[in-house]
N, C-alpha and C positions, 0 to 999 in steps of 0.2 A: 504494500499500500504506500509506504513512505518512500520506497525505492524510486518511484516515479518522480518524486519531488527533489531528490538528492541529485545535485548536478555532477559531482565527481565521486567516483568510486576509488577505493584504495589502489587498485591497479592503475587507474588513470593518473593518480598522483605520483605513483612510483615511476611510471614511464615518462612523465613530463620532462622535457629537456628545455633548457634556457639558452638563449643566445648569449654569447660572451662578448662583452665590449672590452676595450682596453681598461676601462675603469669599472668593470663589473663587480658583482658580489663574489665573496669567497665561496667557492664551490662546496667546500667542506661544511660550512655553516648552513648553506642552502639545503644540502643533502640531509644534514642532521635535523633541521626544522621540518623538512618534508617527511622524514622518517617519523617524527613526532605526530604530524598531522595524519599520516597513514595509520598509526596506532590508534589515534583517537577515532578516526573513521571506522576502523574495524570494531572498536568498542561500541560506537554508536549503532552500527549494523547489528551486532550481537544483541544489544539492548532492544532494538526495534524488533528483531525477530523473536526474541523472548516475549516481549509484550504482545506481539501479534498472536503468538501461540497461546499465551494466557487468555487473551481476549476471545479467541476461538473456543477455548475450553469453557470459559465462563458463559459464552453464548449457548454452547451445547448444554451446559447445566441449567441455564435459564429455560431453554426449550423443554428439557426433561421435567423441570419443576412445574412449568406451566401445564404440561400434559398430566402430571400427577394431580395438580389442582383441578383440572377439568374432570378427571376420573373421580376424584373425591366428591366434587360437586354433584356429578351424576349419580354417584352412590347415595349421597344424602337425599337427592330428589327421589330416587327409586325407593329408598327406605321410607321416606315420609309419605310417598304416594301409596306404597304397599301397606303402610300402617293405617292410613285412612280407608284403604280398600278392605283391610282386615276388619275394621269396625263395621263397615257396610256389610261385609259378608256375615259377621256375627249377628247383625240385626236381621239380615235376610234369613239366616238359619233359624233364628228364634221365631220369625213369622211363619216359616214353612212348618216348623215343628208344631206351632200353635194350630195351624190349619190342619195338619195331620191328626192332631189330638182331637180336634173338633169333628173331623171326618170319622175317626175311629169311635170315639165316644158318642158322637151324634148318631152314628149308624147303630151302635149298640143300643142307645136309648130308643131309637126308632124301632129297632127289632123288638125290644122289650115291650114297647107300647103296642106293637102290632100283635104280639103273642097274647097280650091281655085282652 
């Protein structure tokens, strides 16, 4: 990501050559300074790569946690809806049982009345 914004890479700095004038810089000092710059650039690239990897890992963890959250919310919704369905089912069962009792006992009462 950041590599596109960095103008010079360590190898570019290493291979850079300067024109020498009669009153130019001391080559040894320039080389030493460029070596320091190369070292810094290598450190920067290592840090950037490390941070990019950490960022990718954190994004993957965020995606996993979001998925777990969705699953948990779905489980809560299912549990709460099944709980309310459970109450309705119990009420329905009680009504059906009451109707069956009326039919059984009502039929028995009707049969007793008919026999008399």
